[in-house]
C-alpha positions as CSV (number, residue, x, y, z in Angstrom):
1,M,45.9,80.2,22.0
2,K,42.4,79.9,23.4
3,K,42.0,81.5,26.8
4,T,40.4,79.2,29.3
5,A,37.8,80.4,31.8
6,Q,40.6,80.7,34.4
7,E,43.8,82.0,32.7
8,I,47.1,80.7,34.1
9,R,50.5,82.4,33.8
10,V,53.5,80.6,35.3
11,L,56.5,82.7,36.4
12,I,59.8,80.7,36.6
13,P,63.3,81.9,37.5
14,S,66.1,82.3,35.0
15,S,68.2,80.1,37.4
16,L,66.0,77.1,36.7
17,T,68.9,75.3,35.1
18,V,71.6,76.3,37.6
19,E,72.0,72.8,39.1
20,S,73.9,71.5,36.0
21,R,76.5,72.6,33.6
22,D,75.5,69.9,31.1
23,K,73.3,71.5,28.3
24,K,71.6,68.1,27.7
25,V,70.5,68.0,31.4
26,K,69.3,71.7,31.1
27,T,67.3,70.8,28.0
28,V,65.6,67.9,29.7
29,K,64.7,70.1,32.7
30,I,63.2,72.8,30.5
31,G,61.3,70.2,28.4
32,Y,59.8,68.9,31.7
33,V,58.4,72.4,32.4
34,A,57.0,72.7,28.8
35,R,55.3,69.4,29.1
36,A,53.7,70.3,32.5
37,A,52.5,73.6,31.1
38,A,50.9,71.9,28.1
39,I,49.3,69.2,30.2
40,F,47.6,71.7,32.5
41,K,46.8,74.2,29.7
42,V,49.0,77.0,30.9
43,D,48.4,80.1,28.8
44,S,51.7,81.9,29.2
45,I,55.1,81.4,30.8
46,R,57.3,84.3,32.0
47,I,61.0,83.8,32.9
48,Y,62.0,86.3,35.5
49,R,65.7,87.3,35.8
50,D,67.4,85.9,38.8
51,E,70.7,87.7,39.5
52,A,72.3,84.5,40.8
53,H,72.1,82.8,37.4
54,D,70.5,84.1,34.2
55,E,69.9,81.6,31.5
56,S,66.6,83.2,30.5
57,K,67.4,83.3,26.7
58,L,68.2,79.6,26.7
59,I,65.1,78.7,28.7
60,K,62.9,80.8,26.4
61,K,64.3,79.4,23.2
62,I,63.8,75.7,24.3
63,L,60.3,76.4,25.7
64,E,59.3,78.1,22.4
65,Y,60.9,75.3,20.4
66,S,58.9,72.7,22.4
67,E,55.6,74.7,21.8
68,T,56.2,75.0,18.1
69,P,54.4,72.5,15.8
70,P,56.9,69.8,14.5
71,Y,56.4,70.8,10.9
72,L,57.5,74.4,11.6
73,K,60.5,73.8,13.8
74,K,63.2,73.9,11.1
75,K,61.7,77.0,9.5
76,V,61.3,78.9,12.7
77,F,64.6,77.9,14.4
78,G,66.9,76.6,11.7
79,L,70.2,75.1,13.0
80,D,71.0,76.3,16.5
81,N,73.6,74.9,18.9
82,D,71.4,75.7,21.9
83,L,68.9,73.2,20.5
84,R,71.4,70.4,20.1
85,Y,69.6,68.2,22.6
86,V,66.0,68.9,22.0
87,G,65.5,65.4,20.7
88,T,65.6,64.3,24.3
89,I,62.5,66.1,25.4
90,P,59.0,64.6,24.9
91,P,56.7,66.1,22.3
92,L,53.8,68.1,23.5
93,Q,51.2,66.6,21.2
94,I,48.8,69.5,21.7
95,P,46.0,70.2,19.1
96,S,48.2,72.7,17.1
97,H,50.8,69.9,16.6
98,N,48.5,67.2,15.4
99,V,47.7,68.1,11.8
100,E,46.8,66.0,8.8
101,K,48.6,65.9,5.4
102,E,45.7,67.7,3.8
103,T,43.7,70.7,5.0
104,K,40.0,71.5,4.8
105,V,37.9,74.6,4.9
106,G,37.6,75.9,8.5
107,E,40.8,74.1,9.8
108,I,43.1,76.2,12.0
109,R,46.9,75.7,11.7
110,E,50.1,77.5,12.7
111,G,51.9,78.9,9.7
112,F,55.2,80.5,8.8
113,V,55.3,83.5,6.4
114,L,57.7,82.7,3.6
115,E,57.3,85.9,1.6
116,K,55.1,88.9,1.0
117,F,54.2,90.4,-2.3
118,G,51.5,92.5,-4.0
119,D,48.7,90.6,-5.8
120,E,45.6,92.2,-7.2
121,R,44.0,88.8,-7.9
122,V,43.0,88.4,-4.2
123,G,41.7,91.9,-3.9
124,S,44.4,93.1,-1.5
125,D,47.3,95.5,-1.6
126,Y,49.4,92.9,0.1
127,C,49.6,89.1,0.0
128,A,51.9,86.4,1.3
129,R,52.8,82.8,0.9
130,V,52.5,80.8,4.1
131,Y,53.9,77.4,4.9
132,I,51.4,75.4,6.9
133,G,52.9,71.9,6.7
134,L,51.7,70.9,3.2
135,D,53.5,70.2,-0.1
136,R,52.6,73.7,-1.4
137,P,52.3,77.0,0.5
138,A,49.0,78.6,1.2
139,L,48.1,82.1,0.0
140,L,47.3,84.7,2.7
141,A,45.1,87.6,1.8
142,N,44.7,90.8,3.8
143,C,48.1,90.5,5.4
144,S,49.3,94.1,5.8
145,D,50.0,93.4,9.5
146,V,52.3,90.4,9.0
147,S,56.0,90.2,8.2
148,E,58.2,87.7,6.4
149,N,59.6,84.9,8.6
150,Q,56.8,85.4,11.1
151,R,54.8,82.6,12.8
152,I,51.1,83.2,12.6
153,T,47.8,81.4,13.2
154,V,45.6,80.9,10.1
155,R,42.3,79.4,9.1
156,T,41.8,77.7,5.7
157,I,39.0,79.5,3.7
158,S,39.5,77.8,0.3
159,C,41.0,74.5,-0.9
160,D,40.2,74.8,-4.6
161,D,42.9,75.5,-7.2
162,K,44.9,77.1,-4.5
163,I,44.9,77.0,-0.7
164,V,43.8,80.3,0.7
165,V,44.0,81.1,4.4
166,E,43.2,84.1,6.7
167,K,44.9,85.2,9.9
168,V,43.1,84.2,13.1
169,P,43.3,86.2,16.3
170,P,44.5,83.9,19.2
171,N,41.2,84.3,21.1
172,E,39.2,82.8,18.3
173,V,41.0,79.5,18.4
174,P,38.4,77.0,19.9
175,L,41.0,74.7,21.4
176,Y,43.9,74.9,23.8
177,W,46.6,76.0,21.4
178,G,49.8,76.3,23.5
179,F,51.5,78.9,25.5
180,D,53.5,82.1,24.8
181,V,56.9,82.8,26.4
182,G,58.5,86.0,27.6
183,I,61.3,87.3,29.8
184,C,60.6,89.9,32.6
185,D,61.8,91.6,35.7
186,L,59.8,89.9,38.5
187,D,58.9,93.0,40.5
188,T,57.9,95.0,37.4
189,E,55.8,92.0,36.2
190,L,54.0,91.7,39.5
191,Q,53.1,95.4,39.6
192,M,51.8,95.2,36.0
193,L,49.7,92.1,36.7
194,K,48.3,93.7,39.9
195,Q,47.3,96.8,38.0
196,K,45.4,94.6,35.5
197,G,43.5,92.7,38.2
198,W,45.4,89.4,38.2
199,S,45.5,87.1,41.3
200,I,49.1,86.5,42.3
201,I,49.9,83.2,43.9
202,S,53.3,82.4,45.4
203,T,54.5,78.8,46.2
204,S,56.4,78.0,49.4
205,R,56.7,75.3,51.9
206,K,55.8,77.9,54.5
207,G,52.5,78.8,52.7
208,E,49.0,77.7,53.4
209,V,48.5,74.0,52.7
210,V,46.1,73.5,49.8
211,T,43.6,70.7,50.4
212,K,41.0,69.1,48.2
213,D,38.3,71.2,49.8
214,S,40.1,74.5,49.8
215,N,42.0,74.9,46.6
216,D,39.0,76.3,44.6
217,K,39.3,79.5,46.5
218,Y,42.7,80.4,45.0
219,L,41.8,80.7,41.4
220,T,40.1,83.7,39.8
221,D,39.7,84.6,36.1
222,R,43.4,85.4,35.7
223,N,46.1,83.9,37.9
224,A,49.9,84.3,38.0
225,I,51.7,81.5,39.9
226,I,55.3,82.3,41.0
227,F,57.9,79.6,41.6
228,G,61.2,80.1,43.4
229,S,64.7,79.2,42.2
230,P,66.7,76.0,43.1
231,D,68.6,78.1,45.7
232,K,66.0,80.6,47.0
233,G,62.3,80.8,47.7
234,V,60.1,83.5,46.3
235,R,60.4,85.6,49.5
236,H,64.1,85.9,49.0
237,I,63.8,86.9,45.4
238,T,61.2,89.6,45.3
239,E,60.8,92.8,47.4
240,R,57.1,93.0,46.5
241,M,55.6,90.2,48.5
242,D,52.9,92.8,49.4
243,L,51.6,92.2,45.9
244,V,51.1,88.5,46.5
245,D,47.5,87.5,47.2
246,Q,48.1,84.0,48.4
247,E,51.2,82.0,49.5
248,I,50.4,78.3,49.2
249,N,52.0,74.9,49.9
250,T,51.0,72.1,47.5
251,I,53.5,69.6,48.8
252,P,52.9,69.5,52.6
253,D,55.2,67.2,54.7
254,Q,57.6,66.8,51.8
255,G,60.0,63.8,52.1
256,T,63.0,65.5,50.5
257,K,65.0,68.4,51.8
258,T,64.2,70.5,48.8
259,V,61.7,70.4,45.9
260,R,63.1,71.3,42.5
261,T,61.3,74.1,40.6
262,E,60.1,71.8,37.8
263,E,58.7,69.4,40.4
264,A,56.9,72.2,42.2
265,I,55.4,73.3,38.9
266,H,54.0,69.9,38.2
267,S,52.7,69.4,41.7
268,T,51.1,72.8,42.0
269,L,49.4,72.7,38.7
270,T,48.1,69.2,39.5
271,I,46.5,70.4,42.7
272,L,45.0,73.6,41.3
273,N,43.7,71.8,38.2
274,L,41.3,69.9,40.4
275,N,39.0,72.9,40.6
276,R,40.0,74.8,37.5
277,K,37.0,75.7,35.4
């Protein structure tokens, strides 16, 4: 995906879905997070393990399903009981999802590697067929670094007798292309981000109230925003609050006793987006 001028990583708890045992309700909640991430061009989501309730694998799978272009979903995920209720979540409709029935030279798409084989005709030791949502697969040259059943980003370089594509590095995509998803240990993640110069922001009702005139001071080139769990705030989850640069409150004087994680994500990203460059 294209990196924006101010990169955003959202950190959410693996207990995000603890409030319900119904997988349909869990799916809707996760879909809400995916939709918020796409609206505000979040670059990456990390699910940190919460000892109280760990559904990190389910959350990761549904987030990745939501981010995957519609024409690739069946090939990437197949049939999976965890995805039984994904029809209840709204589509993201980001640029990588909105493709035409025909491709043209220079177009960038997401693809799925169907098979690899040797082919001297394209001047490469390795070649592959890649599904990019068309009636016929595209031919990928110079693909020694890809594997079968792998999702990759490609650019069309020829549409003559055969469709030929090349692999595209994520930072060369000129549009917001989606978010990547991973699972982490929160303290380890914070230490790694700090070492790499990220700004770490924690959300809390006890934090500094963000106003229209002050929120531009919180974002730097790379920002990680931590959200607490349904049961505990960030201060009760991590032992490394010393790594946090800012603790902010984006819902001052809230009318409800608690604010759900997915609600806090949408509210916080809305406020910070006002001054994101």
